C-alpha positions in Angstrom: 96.8 11.9 -42.9 94.1 10.8 -40.4 90.5 10.5 -41.4 88.1 12.6 -39.3 85.8 10.2 -37.4 82.0 10.9 -37.9 80.1 11.4 -34.7 77.7 8.6 -33.7 74.0 9.1 -34.3 73.5 9.3 -30.5 76.1 12.1 -30.3 74.5 13.9 -33.3 71.1 13.7 -31.6 72.6 15.0 -28.4 74.3 17.9 -30.1 71.2 18.7 -32.2 68.7 18.2 -29.3 67.3 21.8 -29.1 67.1 22.2 -32.8 65.4 18.8 -33.1 62.8 19.7 -30.4 62.0 22.9 -32.3 61.7 21.0 -35.6 59.3 18.5 -34.0 57.4 21.2 -32.2 56.7 22.8 -35.6 55.8 19.5 -37.1 53.3 18.7 -34.3 51.9 22.2 -34.2 52.9 22.8 -30.6 55.3 21.8 -27.8 52.9 19.4 -26.0 54.4 16.1 -27.2 57.7 17.2 -28.8 59.9 15.8 -26.0 58.1 12.4 -26.2 58.7 12.3 -29.9 62.4 13.2 -29.5 62.8 10.6 -26.8 61.2 8.0 -29.0 63.6 9.1 -31.8 66.5 8.6 -29.3 65.3 5.1 -28.6 65.3 4.3 -32.3 68.7 5.9 -32.8 70.2 3.7 -30.1 69.2 0.6 -32.1 71.2 1.6 -35.1 74.4 -0.5 -35.3 77.6 1.6 -34.8 79.0 0.3 -38.1 76.0 1.5 -40.2 77.2 3.8 -43.0 74.7 6.7 -43.2 75.6 9.1 -45.9 73.9 12.1 -44.4 73.4 11.4 -40.7 71.8 14.8 -39.9 69.2 14.4 -42.6 68.6 10.8 -41.5 68.1 11.9 -37.9 65.6 14.6 -38.8 63.7 12.2 -41.2 63.5 9.7 -38.4 62.1 12.3 -36.0 59.6 13.3 -38.7 58.5 9.6 -39.0 58.1 9.3 -35.2 56.1 12.6 -35.2 53.9 11.3 -38.0 53.3 8.1 -36.0 52.5 10.2 -33.0 50.0 12.3 -34.9 48.3 9.3 -36.3 48.0 7.8 -32.8 46.5 11.1 -31.5 43.9 11.2 -34.3 43.0 7.5 -33.7 42.6 8.1 -30.0 40.4 11.2 -30.6 38.2 9.3 -33.1 37.8 6.4 -30.7 37.0 8.5 -27.6 34.5 10.8 -29.4 32.8 7.8 -31.1 32.7 5.8 -27.8 31.2 8.8 -25.9 28.5 9.4 -28.5 27.7 5.7 -28.7 27.3 5.5 -25.0 24.9 8.4 -24.8 22.8 7.4 -27.8 22.7 3.7 -27.0 21.1 4.1 -23.6 19.5 7.5 -23.9 21.4 7.8 -20.7 20.6 9.9 -17.8 22.8 12.8 -16.8 24.1 10.8 -13.9 25.2 7.9 -16.1 26.9 10.3 -18.5 28.8 11.9 -15.7 29.8 8.5 -14.4 31.0 7.4 -17.8 33.0 10.6 -18.3 34.6 10.2 -14.9 35.6 6.6 -15.8 37.0 7.9 -19.1 39.0 10.6 -17.3 40.5 8.0 -14.9 41.3 5.7 -17.9 42.9 8.6 -19.8 45.1 9.5 -16.8 46.1 5.9 -16.4 47.2 5.7 -20.0 49.0 9.0 -19.7 50.9 7.7 -16.6 52.1 4.5 -18.3 55.8 4.3 -19.0 56.4 5.7 -22.5 57.1 2.4 -24.3 54.1 0.7 -22.6 51.9 3.6 -23.6 53.2 3.6 -27.2 52.6 -0.2 -27.6 49.2 -0.1 -25.8 47.9 2.8 -28.0 49.3 1.2 -31.2 47.4 -2.0 -30.3 44.2 -0.8 -28.8 43.6 2.5 -30.7 45.5 2.0 -34.0 44.4 -1.6 -34.2 47.9 -3.0 -35.0 48.6 -6.6 -34.3 51.4 -7.6 -31.9 53.5 -8.7 -34.9 53.0 -5.4 -36.7 54.0 -3.5 -33.6 57.0 -5.7 -33.1 58.1 -5.1 -36.7 57.6 -1.3 -36.5 59.4 -0.9 -33.2 62.1 -3.4 -33.8 61.3 -5.5 -30.7 60.1 -9.1 -30.3 56.4 -10.1 -30.4 56.9 -11.4 -26.9 58.0 -8.0 -25.7 55.0 -6.4 -27.3 52.7 -8.9 -25.6 54.3 -8.3 -22.2 54.0 -4.5 -22.6 50.3 -4.7 -23.6 49.6 -7.0 -20.6 51.4 -4.6 -18.2 49.5 -1.7 -19.6 46.1 -3.5 -19.4 46.9 -4.4 -15.8 47.8 -0.8 -14.9 44.6 0.4 -16.5 42.5 -2.2 -14.7 44.1 -1.3 -11.4 43.4 2.4 -12.0 39.7 1.6 -12.7 39.4 -0.7 -9.7 36.3 0.2 -7.8 34.8 2.0 -10.8 33.9 -1.1 -12.7 30.4 -2.7 -12.4 
């Protein structure tokens, strides 16, 4: 009698992709970031050693996707808080003219586009560091990468943002 081999976690994710996207879409309240969350889940699944014994792989996969979605929601809230607070502080601090407010908003739009255009792992690490306030070590532990990798990703993201803002800085 041969024992039926369990599919790998990557295979399970591939087979359940559509269902997982629907699940994450419901969790996030819309489809906007569901694909990013499933992609990040895939990256985490790839790090699971093949010989890991997972009693209920399907439940494990969906729980992992829920955790990634929760991280994503927290990041979204933190970014929103930061952007709204920064906008209000800028206007109140200088009692700014309409021209300065428009200039500031244009710079913020360029920065937001630059962040959105970063490769997903760079964007994730950058937002965790700059908006969630996590240290390089905390990010490394959460993502299962080295602190050096986190530092390099943050530096690349900062350089990309700086390049996008080139000419708009005083």
